[in-house]
C-alpha positions, -999 to 999 in steps of 0.1 A, spaced: -34 -554 -44 -48 -528 -69 -90 -538 -74 -116 -512 -80 -144 -513 -57 -176 -489 -51 -181 -472 -14 -209 -479 3 -222 -449 33 -248 -448 52 -280 -419 65 -310 -417 80 -340 -439 59 -355 -407 40 -386 -396 49 -413 -413 27 -391 -443 16 -408 -474 13 -395 -509 29 -401 -538 13 -387 -578 22 -363 -593 -6 -350 -622 2 -347 -622 38 -331 -586 36 -354 -553 43 -350 -528 12 -361 -493 12 -370 -479 -20 -376 -436 -24 -368 -412 -49 -341 -385 -47 -343 -344 -46 -335 -354 -89 -366 -377 -91 -345 -408 -98 -358 -438 -79 -333 -452 -52 -329 -482 -28 -311 -499 -1 -304 -518 27 -323 -510 63 -303 -516 91 -307 -503 130 -279 -479 138 -264 -477 178 -293 -453 183 -322 -472 177 -331 -455 146 -337 -468 111 -305 -459 85 -297 -473 50 -269 -488 30 -259 -478 -4 -234 -480 -28 -216 -447 -49 -230 -444 -81 -186 -441 -96 -164 -466 -88 -128 -464 -64 -97 -472 -79 -70 -489 -46 -34 -494 -53 -1 -488 -46 18 -459 -63 51 -458 -71 64 -447 -34 47 -475 -17 23 -460 -6 -16 -473 -7 -42 -447 -23 -78 -448 -34 -84 -423 -57 -122 -421 -76 -124 -430 -111 -155 -407 -120 -161 -440 -138 -198 -457 -131 -186 -491 -157 -164 -512 -136 -145 -515 -173 -145 -483 -177 -128 -475 -137 -108 -510 -149 -87 -487 -175 -85 -460 -152 -66 -479 -125 -46 -495 -155 -29 -458 -158 -24 -454 -125 -3 -489 -118 14 -472 -149 28 -442 -134 33 -463 -102 54 -485 -127 72 -453 -142 84 -434 -107 96 -470 -94 117 -474 -123 130 -442 -120 121 -428 -155 102 -403 -139 111 -385 -99 76 -390 -74 77 -352 -78 69 -346 -110 49 -375 -110 29 -356 -82 23 -326 -105 1 -344 -130 -23 -347 -99 -24 -306 -97 -28 -302 -129 -61 -308 -132 -76 -292 -102 -94 -259 -106 -67 -225 -108 -93 -210 -81 -85 -228 -54 -49 -227 -60 -48 -190 -59 -66 -187 -26 -45 -211 -11 -22 -187 -25 -36 -159 -9 -37 -169 24 -1 -175 24 6 -138 15 -20 -132 46 6 -157 67 31 -136 58 22 -106 69 11 -88 37 -19 -61 42 -52 -69 30 -49 -42 2 -17 -58 -8 -36 -92 -6 -65 -77 -26 -43 -61 -53 -30 -101 -63 -64 -112 -62 -80 -89 -81 -49 -92 -107 -46 -130 -108 -84 -132 -112 -85 -105 -143 -60 -127 -166 -71 -162 -155 -104 -148 -164 -99 -127 -198 -71 -163 -205 -103 -188 -201 -78 -204 -171 -101 -233 -158 -74 -257 -144 -37 -255 -134 -30 -275 -165 -44 -245 -186 -16 -221 -173 5 -216 -206 29 -188 -217 13 -178 -250 -21 -169 -242 -12 -148 -208 19 -131 -234 -10 -124 -258 -36 -111 -232 -8 -87 -225 1 -76 -258 -27 -68 -265 -38 -46 -239 -6 -25 -246 -18 -24 -281 -50 -5 -266 -33 17 -248 -23 1 -209 6 17 -198 39 -1 -193 40 -2 -155 3 -14 -152 12 -42 -176 43 -52 -158 19 -53 -130 0 -77 -140 28 -100 -151 48 -93 -120 14 -109 -100 7 -139 -120 41 -143 -121 42 -143 -83 16 -168 -79 26 -193 -112 64 -195 -90 44 -203 -57 28 -230 -77 60 -239 -89 77 -242 -51 46 -264 -45 49 -288 -67 19 -279 -83 35 -267 -120 59 -285 -135 77 -246 -144 68 -211 -148 50 -206 -174 60 -167 -172 93 -172 -171 102 -167 -208 80 -132 -205 102 -98 -203 90 -69 -183 84 -37 -198 101 -8 -196 80 16 -177 104 48 -181 94 48 -219 57 57 -213 49 71 -179 18 83 -176 14 96 -143 41 119 -127 36 135 -94 50 170 -88 61 189 -57 35 217 -41 58 249 -41 52 271 -1 22 292 -17 1 262 -28 3 245 1 -2 277 22 -39 287 -4 -40 246 0 -45 250 40 -64 276 39 -91 264 19 -90 230 36 -98 246 67 -129 269 58 -146 248 25 -165 227 44 -185 252 58 -183 272 28 -200 246 12 -232 253 32 -226 292 17 -228 288 -15 -249 309 -40 -277 298 -64 -270 307 -99 -300 303 -124 -288 276 -151 -288 282 -191 -316 273 -206 -292 253 -232 -279 233 -200 -312 224 -187 -319 186 -188 -352 185 -176 -380 215 -171 -371 214 -133 -336 213 -138 -329 254 -134 -309 264 -104 -270 253 -96 -246 263 -66 -221 287 -73 -185 267 -78 -158 283 -45 -128 295 -57 -110 320 -34 -127 355 -45 -158 336 -31 -149 317 -2 -151 341 26 -183 355 15 -198 321 13 -183 312 47 -202 347 61 -227 334 43 -231 305 61 -227 317 93 -259 336 84 -279 308 67 -268 284 103 -273 311 126 -298 290 144 -274 258 146 -243 262 162 -238 232 167 -239 222 131 -210 253 127 -188 238 152 -187 204 134 -182 217 101 -155 238 115 -138 209 130 -143 192 103 -124 215 83 -95 221 115 -93 181 110 -85 181 70 -64 211 68 -45 194 97 -44 161 74 -25 182 47 0 197 72 10 164 92 15 147 56 34 174 41 58 175 74 62 143 80 60 121 46 36 97 62 13 81 32 -21 78 36 -27 47 44 -1 54 78 -15 88 84 -52 66 88 -32 41 110 -27 65 134 -39 69 170 -37 86 204 -13 65 215 10 71 185 15 105 197 45 114 223 41 152 220 54 162 255 85 154 258 118 173 247 117 157 215 79 157 201 77 120 172 52 102 157 54 63 167 47 43 133 43 4 139 60 -20 120 25 -37 109 14 4 91 46 6 77 47 1 43 81 -12 44 68 -36 77 101 -18 101 89 -1 131 96 41 131 101 68 151 97 99 131 104 133 147 84 162 140 86 197 143 74 221 177 45 235 160 31 205 142 29 195 181 13 221 193 -10 212 166 -17 181 178 -21 191 208 -53 218 207 -61 190 183 -66 159 205 -84 185 236 -108 193 202 -114 157 196 -118 150 237 -141 177 237 -166 167 210 -167 132 218 -180 145 254 -201 166 233 -186 200 249 -178 215 214 -197 249 208 -192 278 188 -188 311 198 -191 339 177 -178 312 150 -151 305 167 -146 268 180 -139 265 223 -137 236 244 -157 237 274 -141 223 302 -151 195 323 -143 168 296 -123 129 307 -84 137 313 -76 115 281 -86 92 255 -84 56 252 -49 51 232 -68 28 202 -81 62 196 -77 68 157 -58 108 159 -77 118 123 -110 102 104 -90 98 73 -121 99 45 -120 74 17 -118 94 -12 -96 121 3 -80 122 -31 -113 134 -46 -120 162 -15 -79 173 -23 -93 175 -59 -118 201 -47 -96 223 -22 -73 226 -56 -101 238 -76 -114 259 -53 -76 275 -43 -69 283 -77 -44 257 -77 -41 234 -114 -39 199 -109 -13 193 -140 22 214 -149 35 222 -179 51 191 -181 30 167 -175 31 160 -138 3 162 -117 -9 165 -80 -28 142 -56 -27 134 -20 8 115 -26 18 148 -35 26 158 -6 50 130 1 68 147 -29 69 183 -12 80 170 16 113 152 1 118 183 -21 116 212 4 140 192 23 167 190 -4 156 225 -14 162 239 29 194 221 24 190 188 40 221 163 30 206 134 11 216 111 34 189 129 60 164 130 36 161 95 28 162 87 63 136 110 69 112 95 38 121 59 52 139 48 18 158 20 5 181 36 -18 191 72 -23 182 72 -58 145 68 -52 149 99 -24 169 125 -52 155 110 -83 115 103 -78 104 125 -46 126 153 -55 112 181 -79 139 197 -100 120 226 -110 120 246 -71 152 237 -65 175 270 -63 202 262 -90 211 298 -97 208 307 -60 236 274 -58 262 291 -88 266 326 -68 282 302 -38 306 295 -64 342 313 -61 351 348 -80 371 336 -114 385 368 -131 401 362 -165 430 389 -161 436 380 -122 469 364 -110 476 343 -94 491 349 -59 504 326 -24 477 322 -2 487 332 24 503 368 12 471 375 -2 458 370 29 479 391 50 471 416 16 429 416 12 431 407 -21 413 371 -18 384 383 -8 388 362 25 371 376 56 372 361 87 340 363 101 325 342 70 355 316 84 331 319 121 302 318 103 312 287 76 323 264 106 292 271 132 271 262 95 291 233 92 291 220 131 249 224 131 240 215 97 230 181 90 253 160 71 254 129 48 271 106 81 252 124 110 227 103 127 191 108 146 192 107 188 164 83 179 169 47 163 141 46 140 147 12 117 175 1 134 201 -20 113 219 -43 143 238 -64 123 253 -37 111 259 -13 144 274 -46 159 296 -52 132 310 -17 134 318 -20 169 336 -50 168 355 -43 138 348 -80 123 332 -73 93 353 -59 65 324 -50 40 296 -29 60 261 -45 47 236 -19 36 227 8 63 194 7 76 173 42 61 152 53 90 165 70 108 162 108 126 183 142 130 209 148 153 234 123 164 267 122 148 280 90 139 312 100 121 330 126 100 320 135 71 354 130 46 341 152 20 331 183 46 364 200 45 369 199 8 374 228 -14 365 214 -43 329 197 -30 323 227 -7 346 254 -25 351 285 1 334 320 -11 
């Protein structure tokens, strides 16, 4: 039943078409958009309108494939001989499948190889969206893969080959691309190619033999944690700088720095020395605009509270921007922030406990935000005041913070005004995400157990918490050494009970009481929180039933307070020596 033919289709009679009668049939003749002459048989449609029946310009092949299914394939040929040649090739492919030389799946791959790679990429991105991937992740994948496809000249899936991809990655490294950036391109392309293999579009993954580079060998950017003094300076500057920008003094430019005849003045940069004076000058200049003063102070307070929230919760910038009024639980006995799974990086719902002072600041901020929404924010003697009469609550979907898209640039300006160096002597830099590093480092420096710090940061591994998000420079290693016991070289070993009786073991009963109280209150690696943030139901049920011999990996995002089982090393005299 294999044959080739031209398909016929109908369309309305074109405007300006000439109708003639030929051999008893009415024929319409007209010119198409390209100016070429066209003709077709005229007939009357079901609605009484005139239509024309025309044939396609190319032939279609109709045959039965190797699986016994009738297929109609466009040959793309305008001549019958050419169409028959294409049909013979299709029949040969079907015969190879029926004889078992080639599997049906491998045969279908050949049909996909000639399709545009851009079309498959769009379907791959839609699949990522259906799996719940964030738009940021989808946009990054699209950017990286499109860059590789464009630079390697890939038009169809058949053009995907290992050599061009590996050559492009090598050339970028020679030009100075970091291993991490190079690996991100490779990872995005490899995920796309593996999807093509899984969906029967490629016979094999062309990136399989391309290896990843060791990112630890050449790390271009490492973040550092901020000290307590730097954090206090940052909050001070962030609160005052929006208003201080309006009080900057004008300085005359050096003639050498002028770009034009009218380029004669510049604004003095803000720093800790002139920030307070700039704020007072701004109040003087805007004395007749109290609403503007109040608005600038509101912006400064919001910016400082954004930094403080990032410092004391470990939230990421995107997670902070997703918080709404309904996400805050500030009035209960245990204030916390509810982070929805769709906004969390690990796609797991979490309840983050917060300190009482931060809860008080957030309560005050929500009240100010409510008043500002009703136009009740006013300035009195340079201090924000909240007028009464505002509605009791805001809609639960109202964002808590208006997080700027250019927060990193604002953060850099605040660092500069505070006199904080962006990079230290080790080459480690500061950015907005460094506040999360500061959160992890402050937990470790404060004596919080590693497992508890891991839960607070919502990390999957303890290695990430201790080696990446803990800055060793800010840890009090010298103070830790002072807690070790004294080991005099001329001392004599004594019986422990006798030494206590004689008072020669430097043992004091009151220290025992203090140590017992500290061990009771301080969190340890096996203490769990009262509020379970990301529950591992499988693990919990296994522990209750006792049927699972090897427990699965515990969920990492639990808070502070609830005790699960005692720490086996808590009383070890080697790990925790007595003073």
